[in-house]
C-alpha atoms as an extended CHARMM CRD file, in Angstrom:
* protein
*
       163  EXT
         1         1  UNK       CA            -81.7720000000       47.9770000000        5.9960000000  PROA      1               0.0000000000
         2         2  UNK       CA            -82.8950000000       47.9580000000        9.4700000000  PROA      2               0.0000000000
         3         3  UNK       CA            -85.2480000000       44.9690000000        9.0410000000  PROA      3               0.0000000000
         4         4  UNK       CA            -81.9300000000       43.2080000000        6.9990000000  PROA      4               0.0000000000
         5         5  UNK       CA            -79.8480000000       43.5180000000        9.8220000000  PROA      5               0.0000000000
         6         6  UNK       CA            -82.3910000000       43.2110000000       12.5060000000  PROA      6               0.0000000000
         7         7  UNK       CA            -83.2990000000       39.2790000000       10.7370000000  PROA      7               0.0000000000
         8         8  UNK       CA            -79.4710000000       39.0270000000       10.4210000000  PROA      8               0.0000000000
         9         9  UNK       CA            -79.0090000000       39.2210000000       13.9020000000  PROA      9               0.0000000000
        10        10  UNK       CA            -81.4510000000       36.7840000000       14.8860000000  PROA      10              0.0000000000
        11        11  UNK       CA            -80.0960000000       34.0240000000       12.7370000000  PROA      11              0.0000000000
        12        12  UNK       CA            -76.8610000000       34.4540000000       13.5370000000  PROA      12              0.0000000000
        13        13  UNK       CA            -78.0190000000       34.2600000000       17.6070000000  PROA      13              0.0000000000
        14        14  UNK       CA            -80.1090000000       31.2270000000       16.7240000000  PROA      14              0.0000000000
        15        15  UNK       CA            -77.2340000000       29.7700000000       15.0590000000  PROA      15              0.0000000000
        16        16  UNK       CA            -74.7550000000       30.5570000000       17.6440000000  PROA      16              0.0000000000
        17        17  UNK       CA            -76.8110000000       28.9540000000       20.4790000000  PROA      17              0.0000000000
        18        18  UNK       CA            -78.1260000000       26.0920000000       18.3030000000  PROA      18              0.0000000000
        19        19  UNK       CA            -73.6570000000       25.5010000000       17.7190000000  PROA      19              0.0000000000
        20        20  UNK       CA            -73.3630000000       25.6570000000       21.6250000000  PROA      20              0.0000000000
        21        21  UNK       CA            -76.2600000000       23.3100000000       22.1470000000  PROA      21              0.0000000000
        22        22  UNK       CA            -74.7130000000       21.0270000000       20.2010000000  PROA      22              0.0000000000
        23        23  UNK       CA            -70.6750000000       21.0120000000       21.1590000000  PROA      23              0.0000000000
        24        24  UNK       CA            -72.8200000000       20.8050000000       24.8080000000  PROA      24              0.0000000000
        25        25  UNK       CA            -74.1190000000       17.5600000000       23.8590000000  PROA      25              0.0000000000
        26        26  UNK       CA            -72.7890000000       14.3250000000       26.0060000000  PROA      26              0.0000000000
        27        27  UNK       CA            -73.9490000000       12.8240000000       22.7640000000  PROA      27              0.0000000000
        28        28  UNK       CA            -72.5910000000       14.9420000000       19.8900000000  PROA      28              0.0000000000
        29        29  UNK       CA            -71.8680000000       14.1630000000       16.7850000000  PROA      29              0.0000000000
        30        30  UNK       CA            -67.8420000000       12.6480000000       16.9280000000  PROA      30              0.0000000000
        31        31  UNK       CA            -67.6640000000       11.5020000000       20.7920000000  PROA      31              0.0000000000
        32        32  UNK       CA            -66.1160000000        7.8240000000       21.4200000000  PROA      32              0.0000000000
        33        33  UNK       CA            -67.2530000000        5.0810000000       23.0350000000  PROA      33              0.0000000000
        34        34  UNK       CA            -64.9230000000        2.8810000000       24.5300000000  PROA      34              0.0000000000
        35        35  UNK       CA            -64.7430000000       -0.6930000000       23.5230000000  PROA      35              0.0000000000
        36        36  UNK       CA            -65.6330000000       -2.0250000000       26.8520000000  PROA      36              0.0000000000
        37        37  UNK       CA            -68.5290000000        0.4100000000       27.0310000000  PROA      37              0.0000000000
        38        38  UNK       CA            -70.2860000000       -0.9590000000       23.8040000000  PROA      38              0.0000000000
        39        39  UNK       CA            -72.1680000000       -3.7330000000       22.5850000000  PROA      39              0.0000000000
        40        40  UNK       CA            -71.4970000000       -5.3760000000       19.2970000000  PROA      40              0.0000000000
        41        41  UNK       CA            -75.0460000000       -5.2360000000       16.7040000000  PROA      41              0.0000000000
        42        42  UNK       CA            -74.9860000000       -9.0720000000       14.8160000000  PROA      42              0.0000000000
        43        43  UNK       CA            -77.6980000000       -9.8650000000       12.2860000000  PROA      43              0.0000000000
        44        44  UNK       CA            -80.1650000000      -12.1720000000       14.2530000000  PROA      44              0.0000000000
        45        45  UNK       CA            -81.4900000000      -12.1820000000       18.1850000000  PROA      45              0.0000000000
        46        46  UNK       CA            -79.4050000000      -11.6810000000       20.4480000000  PROA      46              0.0000000000
        47        47  UNK       CA            -79.9410000000      -10.2190000000       24.7210000000  PROA      47              0.0000000000
        48        48  UNK       CA            -77.7090000000       -8.7870000000       26.5630000000  PROA      48              0.0000000000
        49        49  UNK       CA            -76.7370000000       -6.1370000000       29.6550000000  PROA      49              0.0000000000
        50        50  UNK       CA            -74.4410000000       -3.0510000000       29.7350000000  PROA      50              0.0000000000
        51        51  UNK       CA            -73.7210000000       -2.1710000000       33.3570000000  PROA      51              0.0000000000
        52        52  UNK       CA            -73.5510000000        1.7340000000       34.7190000000  PROA      52              0.0000000000
        53        53  UNK       CA            -72.4690000000        3.0820000000       37.9060000000  PROA      53              0.0000000000
        54        54  UNK       CA            -76.6080000000        3.1480000000       39.1040000000  PROA      54              0.0000000000
        55        55  UNK       CA            -78.2010000000        1.7430000000       36.5170000000  PROA      55              0.0000000000
        56        56  UNK       CA            -78.1800000000       -1.8610000000       34.6700000000  PROA      56              0.0000000000
        57        57  UNK       CA            -79.8380000000       -2.3130000000       31.5420000000  PROA      57              0.0000000000
        58        58  UNK       CA            -81.0350000000       -5.5760000000       30.5030000000  PROA      58              0.0000000000
        59        59  UNK       CA            -82.3320000000       -5.5040000000       26.7070000000  PROA      59              0.0000000000
        60        60  UNK       CA            -83.1700000000       -7.4870000000       23.8220000000  PROA      60              0.0000000000
        61        61  UNK       CA            -83.1450000000       -7.3550000000       20.2620000000  PROA      61              0.0000000000
        62        62  UNK       CA            -83.4360000000       -8.4790000000       17.0970000000  PROA      62              0.0000000000
        63        63  UNK       CA            -81.0840000000       -6.8140000000       13.7890000000  PROA      63              0.0000000000
        64        64  UNK       CA            -81.8840000000       -7.6240000000       10.0770000000  PROA      64              0.0000000000
        65        65  UNK       CA            -80.2960000000       -5.4640000000        7.8750000000  PROA      65              0.0000000000
        66        66  UNK       CA            -80.4350000000       -1.5630000000        8.5000000000  PROA      66              0.0000000000
        67        67  UNK       CA            -83.7840000000       -2.4140000000       10.9910000000  PROA      67              0.0000000000
        68        68  UNK       CA            -83.6970000000       -2.6970000000       14.7490000000  PROA      68              0.0000000000
        69        69  UNK       CA            -86.0870000000       -4.1290000000       17.1370000000  PROA      69              0.0000000000
        70        70  UNK       CA            -85.3480000000       -3.1480000000       20.7120000000  PROA      70              0.0000000000
        71        71  UNK       CA            -87.0430000000       -3.9330000000       24.0560000000  PROA      71              0.0000000000
        72        72  UNK       CA            -86.0430000000       -4.8410000000       28.0370000000  PROA      72              0.0000000000
        73        73  UNK       CA            -85.6440000000       -3.0620000000       31.1160000000  PROA      73              0.0000000000
        74        74  UNK       CA            -83.3900000000       -0.1740000000       32.6870000000  PROA      74              0.0000000000
        75        75  UNK       CA            -83.1120000000       -1.5280000000       36.1520000000  PROA      75              0.0000000000
        76        76  UNK       CA            -81.9190000000        0.9120000000       39.0340000000  PROA      76              0.0000000000
        77        77  UNK       CA            -78.6150000000       -0.1610000000       41.0510000000  PROA      77              0.0000000000
        78        78  UNK       CA            -78.8180000000       -0.3210000000       44.9260000000  PROA      78              0.0000000000
        79        79  UNK       CA            -76.8120000000        2.5330000000       45.2290000000  PROA      79              0.0000000000
        80        80  UNK       CA            -79.5610000000        4.6250000000       44.1320000000  PROA      80              0.0000000000
        81        81  UNK       CA            -82.6750000000        2.7110000000       45.5470000000  PROA      81              0.0000000000
        82        82  UNK       CA            -80.8380000000        2.3500000000       48.9070000000  PROA      82              0.0000000000
        83        83  UNK       CA            -80.2000000000        6.0390000000       49.4470000000  PROA      83              0.0000000000
        84        84  UNK       CA            -83.1330000000        7.6720000000       47.4350000000  PROA      84              0.0000000000
        85        85  UNK       CA            -86.5780000000        7.5400000000       47.8570000000  PROA      85              0.0000000000
        86        86  UNK       CA            -88.3800000000        9.1010000000       45.0940000000  PROA      86              0.0000000000
        87        87  UNK       CA            -87.4020000000        9.3350000000       41.1340000000  PROA      87              0.0000000000
        88        88  UNK       CA            -88.1230000000       12.7630000000       40.4550000000  PROA      88              0.0000000000
        89        89  UNK       CA            -87.1090000000       12.1260000000       36.3590000000  PROA      89              0.0000000000
        90        90  UNK       CA            -85.1120000000        9.4790000000       34.3900000000  PROA      90              0.0000000000
        91        91  UNK       CA            -84.0530000000        9.1690000000       31.0100000000  PROA      91              0.0000000000
        92        92  UNK       CA            -82.9990000000        6.0430000000       29.3430000000  PROA      92              0.0000000000
        93        93  UNK       CA            -80.6510000000        7.0020000000       26.1020000000  PROA      93              0.0000000000
        94        94  UNK       CA            -79.0760000000        4.6560000000       23.2460000000  PROA      94              0.0000000000
        95        95  UNK       CA            -76.2560000000        5.7470000000       22.0720000000  PROA      95              0.0000000000
        96        96  UNK       CA            -75.5720000000        4.1910000000       18.3430000000  PROA      96              0.0000000000
        97        97  UNK       CA            -71.5760000000        4.3440000000       17.1860000000  PROA      97              0.0000000000
        98        98  UNK       CA            -69.8340000000        2.6620000000       14.0770000000  PROA      98              0.0000000000
        99        99  UNK       CA            -66.7170000000       -0.3360000000       14.4190000000  PROA      99              0.0000000000
       100       100  UNK       CA            -64.5350000000        2.1580000000       15.4710000000  PROA      100             0.0000000000
       101       101  UNK       CA            -66.8330000000        3.6900000000       18.8680000000  PROA      101             0.0000000000
       102       102  UNK       CA            -67.5520000000        7.1490000000       16.7470000000  PROA      102             0.0000000000
       103       103  UNK       CA            -70.8750000000        8.3450000000       18.0320000000  PROA      103             0.0000000000
       104       104  UNK       CA            -72.8930000000        8.4530000000       14.9390000000  PROA      104             0.0000000000
       105       105  UNK       CA            -76.6330000000        9.5870000000       16.7670000000  PROA      105             0.0000000000
       106       106  UNK       CA            -78.5750000000        8.6670000000       19.6560000000  PROA      106             0.0000000000
       107       107  UNK       CA            -81.8560000000        7.6690000000       20.5830000000  PROA      107             0.0000000000
       108       108  UNK       CA            -84.5440000000        8.0380000000       23.7690000000  PROA      108             0.0000000000
       109       109  UNK       CA            -85.5210000000        4.8220000000       25.3070000000  PROA      109             0.0000000000
       110       110  UNK       CA            -87.4130000000        5.2760000000       28.0800000000  PROA      110             0.0000000000
       111       111  UNK       CA            -88.4960000000        7.9660000000       30.7860000000  PROA      111             0.0000000000
       112       112  UNK       CA            -89.4200000000        7.3530000000       34.6820000000  PROA      112             0.0000000000
       113       113  UNK       CA            -90.8170000000        9.4070000000       37.0780000000  PROA      113             0.0000000000
       114       114  UNK       CA            -91.9790000000        8.2660000000       40.4040000000  PROA      114             0.0000000000
       115       115  UNK       CA            -90.2010000000        5.3440000000       41.7500000000  PROA      115             0.0000000000
       116       116  UNK       CA            -87.2430000000        3.5450000000       41.0700000000  PROA      116             0.0000000000
       117       117  UNK       CA            -89.3210000000       -0.1420000000       39.9760000000  PROA      117             0.0000000000
       118       118  UNK       CA            -86.8740000000       -1.3420000000       36.5520000000  PROA      118             0.0000000000
       119       119  UNK       CA            -88.3250000000        1.6210000000       33.5180000000  PROA      119             0.0000000000
       120       120  UNK       CA            -89.1490000000       -0.6190000000       30.6380000000  PROA      120             0.0000000000
       121       121  UNK       CA            -88.3970000000       -0.2860000000       26.4780000000  PROA      121             0.0000000000
       122       122  UNK       CA            -89.8550000000       -1.2100000000       23.6110000000  PROA      122             0.0000000000
       123       123  UNK       CA            -88.3490000000        0.8500000000       19.8830000000  PROA      123             0.0000000000
       124       124  UNK       CA            -88.2350000000       -0.1750000000       16.0340000000  PROA      124             0.0000000000
       125       125  UNK       CA            -85.2970000000        1.7390000000       15.1160000000  PROA      125             0.0000000000
       126       126  UNK       CA            -83.9370000000        2.4750000000       11.9100000000  PROA      126             0.0000000000
       127       127  UNK       CA            -80.2230000000        2.4370000000       11.9580000000  PROA      127             0.0000000000
       128       128  UNK       CA            -78.0950000000        5.1820000000       10.9020000000  PROA      128             0.0000000000
       129       129  UNK       CA            -75.4270000000        3.9130000000        8.1170000000  PROA      129             0.0000000000
       130       130  UNK       CA            -72.2630000000        2.8790000000        9.1100000000  PROA      130             0.0000000000
       131       131  UNK       CA            -73.7570000000        1.2730000000       12.6500000000  PROA      131             0.0000000000
       132       132  UNK       CA            -72.2220000000       -1.6430000000       14.4700000000  PROA      132             0.0000000000
       133       133  UNK       CA            -72.4120000000       -1.4240000000       18.0650000000  PROA      133             0.0000000000
       134       134  UNK       CA            -74.9280000000        0.2380000000       20.7770000000  PROA      134             0.0000000000
       135       135  UNK       CA            -74.1790000000        1.9280000000       24.3070000000  PROA      135             0.0000000000
       136       136  UNK       CA            -76.5110000000        3.2570000000       26.7560000000  PROA      136             0.0000000000
       137       137  UNK       CA            -76.3770000000        6.7110000000       28.7330000000  PROA      137             0.0000000000
       138       138  UNK       CA            -78.5950000000        7.8950000000       31.2310000000  PROA      138             0.0000000000
       139       139  UNK       CA            -79.0870000000       10.8050000000       33.7400000000  PROA      139             0.0000000000
       140       140  UNK       CA            -81.8440000000       11.1010000000       36.6000000000  PROA      140             0.0000000000
       141       141  UNK       CA            -82.8040000000       12.9890000000       39.4080000000  PROA      141             0.0000000000
       142       142  UNK       CA            -83.5080000000       11.3650000000       42.4810000000  PROA      142             0.0000000000
       143       143  UNK       CA            -85.4100000000       12.5920000000       46.1460000000  PROA      143             0.0000000000
       144       144  UNK       CA            -84.9150000000       11.0130000000       49.8320000000  PROA      144             0.0000000000
       145       145  UNK       CA            -87.5520000000       11.2050000000       51.5380000000  PROA      145             0.0000000000
       146       146  UNK       CA            -88.9350000000       14.6710000000       52.6280000000  PROA      146             0.0000000000
       147       147  UNK       CA            -86.8570000000       16.2690000000       50.0490000000  PROA      147             0.0000000000
       148       148  UNK       CA            -90.1610000000       17.1430000000       47.7080000000  PROA      148             0.0000000000
       149       149  UNK       CA            -91.4260000000       18.9290000000       50.6940000000  PROA      149             0.0000000000
       150       150  UNK       CA            -88.7060000000       21.7130000000       51.2800000000  PROA      150             0.0000000000
       151       151  UNK       CA            -86.1410000000       19.3640000000       52.5900000000  PROA      151             0.0000000000
       152       152  UNK       CA            -82.4920000000       19.1950000000       50.9820000000  PROA      152             0.0000000000
       153       153  UNK       CA            -81.0610000000       19.6140000000       47.6920000000  PROA      153             0.0000000000
       154       154  UNK       CA            -82.3570000000       16.7510000000       45.0080000000  PROA      154             0.0000000000
       155       155  UNK       CA            -79.0600000000       14.7570000000       43.4740000000  PROA      155             0.0000000000
       156       156  UNK       CA            -78.6090000000       14.2730000000       40.0160000000  PROA      156             0.0000000000
       157       157  UNK       CA            -76.8230000000       10.6600000000       38.6710000000  PROA      157             0.0000000000
       158       158  UNK       CA            -75.7330000000        9.7310000000       34.9940000000  PROA      158             0.0000000000
       159       159  UNK       CA            -73.4230000000        8.4980000000       32.7910000000  PROA      159             0.0000000000
       160       160  UNK       CA            -72.7600000000        8.8290000000       29.3890000000  PROA      160             0.0000000000
       161       161  UNK       CA            -69.9550000000        6.9560000000       28.0910000000  PROA      161             0.0000000000
       162       162  UNK       CA            -69.4570000000        9.4190000000       25.5780000000  PROA      162             0.0000000000
       163       163  UNK       CA            -65.2880000000       11.5640000000       25.3830000000  PROA      163             0.0000000000
């Protein structure tokens, strides 16, 4: 009896933690991306640019049915490169939405650490059913000169166009 109770409490705790993590995620399914932040995915080969406050994503994609091949680079804007000298970490994510902008899924495209050179990416993706558009999101931490040796606190930057 005691073992069953402990097992039940452990499972309940794990389920609660997983649910909390899901609702805290900026990419939670069911969130919406505004139309001006989405790029329509149409069949064939196309290129484009997505602009965030800190990062511009230049990309090319080829879509055939439910498959997509996407490549490009995330480029850091001058408000980041002009104010910081070290990139502690960076993650670029693509967000898949339906035609109404509802988030269907996400996928990490690239990570970077060290410098602010363009961050290249390439992925072959099986699109979630109902995918009509994509968007991008990013998060990172930057340091000024000396911060890596005990100076002032690191600065986080991010953009998640999901509401």
